[in-house]
Structures are given as C-alpha cells and as structure tokens.
C-alpha positions as CSV (number, residue, x, y, z in Angstrom):
1,M,0.0,0.1,0.0
2,G,3.0,2.3,0.7
3,G,2.7,5.6,2.7
4,D,3.5,6.1,6.3
5,P,3.8,2.8,8.1
6,A,2.4,4.3,11.2
7,A,-0.7,5.4,9.6
8,P,-3.9,3.6,10.1
9,R,-5.1,1.3,7.4
10,R,-8.0,2.8,5.5
11,V,-10.7,0.2,4.6
12,A,-13.9,0.3,2.7
13,A,-16.2,-2.6,3.3
14,F,-19.2,-3.2,1.0
15,D,-22.2,-5.4,1.4
16,F,-23.1,-7.0,-1.9
17,D,-26.8,-7.8,-2.5
18,G,-28.8,-4.5,-2.5
19,T,-25.7,-2.5,-2.1
20,L,-23.2,-3.0,-4.9
21,T,-26.2,-4.6,-6.7
22,R,-29.8,-3.6,-7.0
23,R,-31.0,-7.0,-6.1
24,D,-30.5,-10.6,-4.7
25,S,-27.9,-12.5,-6.4
26,L,-28.4,-15.9,-4.8
27,A,-31.7,-17.0,-6.2
28,P,-30.6,-16.3,-9.8
29,F,-27.5,-18.3,-9.2
30,L,-29.4,-21.3,-7.9
31,A,-31.7,-21.1,-10.8
32,R,-28.9,-21.1,-13.3
33,T,-27.5,-24.1,-11.5
34,V,-30.5,-26.4,-10.9
35,G,-33.3,-24.6,-13.0
36,W,-36.1,-22.4,-11.9
37,P,-38.8,-25.4,-11.6
38,R,-36.4,-27.2,-9.1
39,L,-35.8,-24.0,-7.1
40,A,-39.4,-23.1,-6.9
41,L,-40.2,-26.8,-5.8
42,A,-37.4,-26.7,-3.1
43,A,-38.8,-23.3,-1.8
44,A,-42.4,-24.5,-1.8
45,R,-41.3,-27.6,0.4
46,D,-39.8,-25.1,2.9
47,A,-42.7,-22.5,2.7
48,A,-43.6,-22.9,6.4
49,A,-39.9,-22.0,7.3
50,V,-39.9,-19.2,4.7
51,L,-43.1,-17.6,6.1
52,A,-41.6,-17.8,9.7
53,V,-38.4,-16.0,8.6
54,A,-40.5,-13.4,6.8
55,S,-42.6,-12.8,9.9
56,G,-39.3,-12.5,12.0
57,R,-40.0,-15.7,13.9
58,G,-37.8,-18.2,11.9
59,D,-34.1,-18.9,11.7
60,R,-33.0,-17.3,8.4
61,D,-29.6,-19.0,8.4
62,A,-31.0,-22.5,8.9
63,A,-33.5,-22.1,6.3
64,K,-31.0,-20.8,3.8
65,E,-28.7,-23.9,4.6
66,R,-31.5,-26.3,4.3
67,L,-32.2,-25.0,0.7
68,L,-28.5,-25.2,-0.2
69,V,-28.3,-28.8,1.0
70,R,-31.4,-29.6,-1.0
71,L,-30.2,-28.1,-4.1
72,L,-26.5,-28.3,-4.2
73,A,-25.6,-31.4,-2.2
74,G,-23.5,-33.9,-4.4
75,M,-22.6,-31.5,-7.1
76,S,-18.9,-31.3,-8.1
77,R,-16.7,-28.5,-7.0
78,D,-15.5,-28.2,-10.6
79,R,-19.1,-27.6,-11.9
80,L,-20.1,-25.2,-9.2
81,E,-16.8,-23.2,-9.4
82,R,-17.3,-23.0,-13.3
83,L,-20.9,-21.9,-13.1
84,G,-19.9,-19.5,-10.2
85,T,-17.1,-18.0,-12.2
86,E,-19.4,-17.4,-15.3
87,Y,-22.0,-16.0,-13.1
88,G,-19.7,-13.6,-11.1
89,A,-18.1,-12.3,-14.3
90,M,-21.7,-11.4,-15.5
91,L,-22.6,-9.6,-12.3
92,A,-19.4,-7.6,-12.3
93,R,-20.2,-6.4,-16.0
94,R,-23.8,-5.9,-15.7
95,R,-25.4,-5.9,-12.2
96,I,-23.2,-3.3,-10.3
97,R,-25.0,-0.1,-9.6
98,P,-23.3,2.8,-11.5
99,A,-23.0,5.0,-8.4
100,M,-21.5,2.3,-6.3
101,R,-19.0,1.4,-9.1
102,E,-18.0,5.1,-8.9
103,R,-17.6,4.9,-5.2
104,V,-15.4,1.7,-5.4
105,A,-13.3,3.6,-7.9
106,W,-13.0,6.5,-5.5
107,H,-11.8,4.4,-2.7
108,R,-9.4,2.5,-5.0
109,A,-7.9,5.7,-6.2
110,A,-7.5,7.0,-2.7
111,G,-5.4,3.8,-2.0
112,H,-8.0,2.3,0.5
113,E,-8.3,-1.5,0.9
114,L,-11.6,-2.8,-0.6
115,V,-13.5,-5.6,1.1
116,I,-16.8,-7.3,0.1
117,V,-18.7,-8.6,3.2
118,S,-21.7,-10.7,2.2
119,A,-24.0,-13.6,2.9
120,S,-23.8,-14.5,-0.8
121,L,-21.7,-17.5,-1.9
122,D,-17.9,-17.6,-2.5
123,V,-18.2,-19.6,-5.6
124,Y,-19.3,-16.4,-7.5
125,L,-18.2,-13.5,-5.2
126,R,-14.6,-14.4,-5.7
127,E,-14.9,-13.6,-9.4
128,V,-16.9,-10.4,-8.8
129,G,-14.1,-9.2,-6.2
130,R,-11.4,-10.2,-8.6
131,R,-12.9,-8.2,-11.6
132,L,-13.7,-5.2,-9.5
133,G,-10.3,-5.0,-8.0
134,F,-11.2,-5.9,-4.3
135,D,-8.6,-6.9,-1.9
136,A,-10.7,-9.5,0.0
137,V,-14.0,-11.2,-0.1
138,L,-15.5,-12.3,3.2
139,C,-18.6,-14.3,2.6
140,S,-20.6,-17.5,3.0
141,T,-18.3,-20.4,1.8
142,L,-19.7,-23.7,0.6
143,E,-18.4,-26.9,2.1
144,F,-17.0,-29.7,-0.1
145,D,-16.2,-33.2,1.1
146,E,-13.0,-35.2,0.5
147,H,-14.3,-36.3,-2.9
148,G,-14.8,-32.7,-4.1
149,R,-18.7,-32.9,-3.8
150,C,-20.7,-30.0,-2.4
151,T,-22.4,-30.9,0.9
152,G,-24.7,-27.8,0.8
153,R,-23.5,-26.6,4.2
154,L,-21.6,-23.3,5.0
155,L,-18.2,-23.4,6.4
156,G,-18.4,-21.1,9.4
157,G,-22.0,-20.4,8.9
158,N,-23.9,-17.8,7.1
159,C,-22.0,-14.4,6.7
160,R,-25.0,-12.2,7.8
161,A,-25.6,-9.8,10.7
162,Q,-23.2,-10.2,13.5
163,A,-21.1,-12.6,11.6
164,K,-20.3,-9.8,9.0
165,A,-18.8,-7.7,11.9
166,E,-16.9,-10.6,13.3
167,R,-15.3,-11.5,10.0
168,L,-14.5,-7.8,9.4
169,R,-12.9,-7.5,12.8
170,A,-10.8,-10.8,12.1
171,Y,-9.8,-9.4,8.7
172,L,-8.6,-6.0,10.3
173,G,-6.8,-8.2,12.9
174,G,-7.0,-5.6,15.7
175,A,-4.9,-3.1,13.8
176,A,-5.8,0.6,13.8
177,A,-8.1,1.3,10.7
178,E,-10.3,4.1,9.3
179,L,-13.3,2.2,8.2
180,W,-16.0,3.1,5.7
181,A,-18.9,0.6,5.5
182,Y,-21.8,0.3,3.1
183,G,-24.9,-1.6,3.5
184,D,-28.7,-1.6,2.8
185,S,-30.5,-3.8,5.3
186,A,-30.8,-4.9,9.0
187,G,-28.3,-7.6,8.2
188,D,-25.7,-4.9,7.8
189,D,-26.3,-3.0,11.0
190,A,-23.5,-4.7,13.1
191,M,-21.0,-3.9,10.3
192,L,-22.1,-0.5,9.9
193,A,-21.8,0.1,13.6
194,L,-18.1,-0.8,13.4
195,A,-17.6,2.0,10.9
196,D,-16.1,5.5,11.2
197,H,-18.1,6.3,8.1
198,P,-21.2,4.2,7.8
199,V,-23.3,4.6,4.7
200,R,-26.8,3.1,4.3
201,V,-27.5,2.7,0.6
C-alpha cells in the first residue's frame, strides 16, 4: 500500500446484494445451477420456514442452509466453480450499480483497501471481487467433502448480521483502521456500527 507505516489502514467494506447490486444474487445463481422449476419446488417444500423468517420468527440462516443442501448437495466442485465464475463475471459486468461502481473507484484511487462482506456465496463472489479489484472477499463459503462434492452446508455459517462484523474484525486483525462501511439492510447493522463512516445505501 505504501505511505506512512504508522498511519492507520483505510478500509472500505461493502455489502453485496442490494448495496453493490440492486437485487438479490443467490436465487438467480441457484436457478442457473438447478433450473427455476427445481428451485421453486424446493422453496415450496420449505414454505412454512420461509413464512416464519418473513414474519421475524424463523431462523433465516438455517432456512438458507436447508435450501442449499436440498439443491447443491452432491454437485462437483468443478461444476459449481465453473458456473460461479461465469455468473460472477456477468454480475461484475452488468449488475453493479453505477453510483457504487464510482464509489469503489474513488476508494481505490485513494489507496484504500476494498472488501466485500456478504452472505452470498464464495463460488461467484470471488470472481466479482477479482474483476472489481477488491482486496478481500468475506462471505458465505460452501463446504465440499473429501471427494470434491458439495455438501450444501456453509463453512463457518452464514456471513450475515453479527457474523459480518466478526469477520471484518478478524480481517482487520486488531490493527488501527479508518473504516468506511456500506450496507442496505438490517443484516448490515452490526458491520455499519463498526465503521467510522457508515453509509446506508
């Protein structure tokens, strides 16, 4: 990074869905992977849990993992990473809000570290981060077994709410840092609370 080694790090942390993008990215990725009919059927089977989450009574993280297990378990790492790379490239080209693309460019020009902090999946967010010039991607990570098959479970859990703040703290490693954070929902509140410059998009 250069500059004064005693100066604090300057870090800009961005949520992804609804912040860098206008809408959710997970459902379209799952539909590309298994087809909309299978995705709709899986969601319908879990309708009671979805309604509970929507009313604030259910476990959002558990419901998400159940859906991922139902749809992705048994798929090969090679296939998921290929589909994820293709999807991530499309997102980086076509789905980033113009104003947020400009904001990312401003931080980069200022020499700030750029970090995506998101509940979305690593298999496509890594490619988004690479194409947009981010230094790190902290996100939900799919688990694969010893044979390279997806289990559908998430290593370390869903990167949402308090988990976002915890992962960002771990990334910073206790070092002095001036932090910008960008988010659009209640799931970003804990991360925004860490920031010197919180921005609700």
